[in-house]
Steps between C-alpha positions, in 0.01 A plus 500: 500500500494139618278267297188373671482194277402175663764228502463138391747222584505229231694179569651339193476823306797466266322309223179329393181583686679704768668722244169576328340570838776749585459682169119509524520628857727782384248593229237524775722747688644270765862479607646149491745296703570166334694199615709263293667170580804496269425721198641829631549649152143417401375657822692822439357511147148490646596773750616716208173443312294594807707815542453583131126484570550774758487294820757411761635146509751278678607135482602272789632144496277239666461124506140450612577139591772600751297597804805580711591782262176694554611707799807625314285574194256707707793697635607578142143581403466753781827666395378531140162633612672766709776598258325476164131544577515723810261279697507203736200306368371373166148434371470182293670163526486275192626148574590392148841328518497129434651191342330229302524123492323226309502148640234232542410420859692171486823686420474797740791499743492648846771744389287628210194520722690699764646739242154581366360520854764751609477722193126494438338462839721506809717779360201706389327445835789619716624767258154653508481465879826691542393776261156564650642758747663686208179516295294817508141482618271506198752308289478154353650156453484308172603137493563328168337159481428288193220370284628159612313533830174472305596268213732201533784426260706186573844585634399821675380364835768639738499845340120513490472387863721787616296747295179360649640574845582855387138557400380402849773715658384798293147478636634493856719803428193686376308412815775579752631816330156639410490720812806684362334547161752263337351291220632157396427333168632219284572508128492155338664511155436227249782356289735784407774493235797635699833347604335371820542127563770467234279678246287184492201673339689737273728232353241227438275537199298197610441652843393830345254323269356299788455808718353705216244227432363512857508881531196703398714777350694242300863570591755467778564794729788745492651703784320812378166331576572499874689816598201727449286290732754543779529872429121540512491337845745766619269788408203671659281342230547167679437628852196271554661187351612286793561132580450408135662248267520668160581250229667649192512202267304605192225263609668161550259208528189719535 
């Protein structure tokens, strides 16, 4: 008998936060489609772990900063939905994929600015727009923002600006898609020790000490602190949570 599991699409799901999201979603009984940029082997490893948890999974290559590739991606997505999941729609979109950069305002180049713009805002905006017709009514959209939209760390201005735009976009998604029962929320992680941004947090003891000292729970975050929040938002328990920015930072600068 065909599974009636709901399906979540997680961009950047081969490692870090996206990987933990995929695994937590599987534990909640959701099927998962994840995207990866270049780490195909890592992505297939996550697929195998989701399948070991008893859910269906698939991985597709995607560069979220290459807007011209989206139509071809959606064609591939529809094929996978039909062939592997026996459906033509999915339920939850989690816009997680991203790149980091640290540069003071005086050193930010237009090229760096445009790269972050395309990956974190323009790409997310139009990727989401193109997927809205493929989303089931009653589903949801989760956009990953950052604690840096609330607190300011020198060197993070272009990245934080794009994430600020994402938070506004999320509220508009909630308003415009509300008639279809589609919820839209933002998760804003604090500093997380992953390989994101050249493993800047994970590899710097000084950075970890500084972050721990301004965090109520007294440590830096890990990927496992975030995945469960995303999984929760993809369940019926979160059906009345909409248009919210949920910061998961352990209490930074409270």
